[in-house]
C-alpha positions in Angstrom: 32.0 -189.5 20.4 34.5 -187.1 18.7 37.2 -188.8 16.7 40.3 -186.9 15.7 41.9 -188.0 12.5 45.6 -187.3 12.1 47.0 -186.8 8.6 50.6 -186.6 7.5 51.9 -183.8 5.2 55.1 -182.4 3.9 55.9 -178.8 4.8 58.7 -176.9 3.2 60.3 -174.3 5.5 63.4 -172.1 5.3 66.2 -173.9 7.1 66.7 -171.2 9.7 63.0 -171.1 10.5 63.0 -174.9 11.0 66.1 -174.7 13.3 64.5 -172.0 15.3 61.3 -174.0 15.7 63.3 -177.1 16.7 65.1 -175.1 19.4 61.8 -173.7 20.7 60.2 -177.2 20.8 63.2 -178.6 22.6 63.3 -175.7 25.1 59.6 -176.4 25.9 60.2 -180.1 26.1 57.8 -181.0 23.3 57.8 -182.2 19.7 58.1 -180.0 16.6 54.7 -181.4 15.5 53.1 -180.2 18.7 54.7 -176.8 18.3 53.5 -176.5 14.7 50.0 -177.7 15.6 49.7 -175.1 18.4 51.0 -172.4 16.1 48.5 -173.3 13.3 45.6 -173.4 15.8 46.5 -170.0 17.1 46.8 -168.5 13.6 43.5 -170.0 12.3 41.4 -169.3 15.4 42.7 -166.1 17.1 44.4 -163.8 14.5 41.9 -161.8 12.5 42.8 -161.4 8.8 44.8 -158.4 8.0 46.0 -157.8 11.5 49.7 -157.0 11.6 51.8 -158.1 14.5 53.9 -155.5 16.2 57.5 -155.7 15.2 59.9 -156.4 18.1 63.1 -154.5 17.8 66.4 -155.7 19.1 67.5 -154.5 22.5 69.8 -151.5 22.4 71.9 -150.1 25.2 71.1 -146.5 26.0 74.6 -146.1 27.4 76.5 -147.0 24.3 74.0 -147.0 21.6 75.0 -150.5 20.6 73.6 -153.9 21.5 72.8 -154.7 25.1 75.4 -156.5 27.2 75.6 -160.2 26.3 74.5 -159.6 22.7 77.6 -159.9 20.6 76.4 -162.0 17.7 73.2 -162.5 15.7 72.9 -166.0 17.4 72.9 -164.3 20.8 70.0 -162.2 19.7 68.2 -165.2 18.3 68.5 -167.0 21.6 67.1 -164.0 23.5 64.2 -163.8 21.1 63.6 -167.6 21.6 63.4 -167.1 25.4 61.1 -164.1 25.0 58.9 -166.2 22.6 58.7 -169.0 25.1 57.6 -166.5 27.8 54.9 -165.1 25.5 53.7 -168.7 24.9 53.4 -169.3 28.6 51.3 -166.1 29.0 49.1 -166.6 26.0 50.8 -164.1 23.6 49.8 -161.2 25.8 
């Protein structure tokens, strides 16, 4: 019989990263602990060392050369990125 032992720890995170993680967890209807656990499991089991993730650039309107409609502030962009991240989680980061 496999027994899982849960340990407590303190993690220091930049305030903005913590707020973003809390928003993602809330949007997915789960706890911050569950989000962090899944993220750590992904990093330690699926991501080869030295592999760099492709950088996602902000959406840019081809008509005006500025931000896409609906993106007026950095917060708007963060919310769009959060929604895109949730979709990637649902589809296994593919």
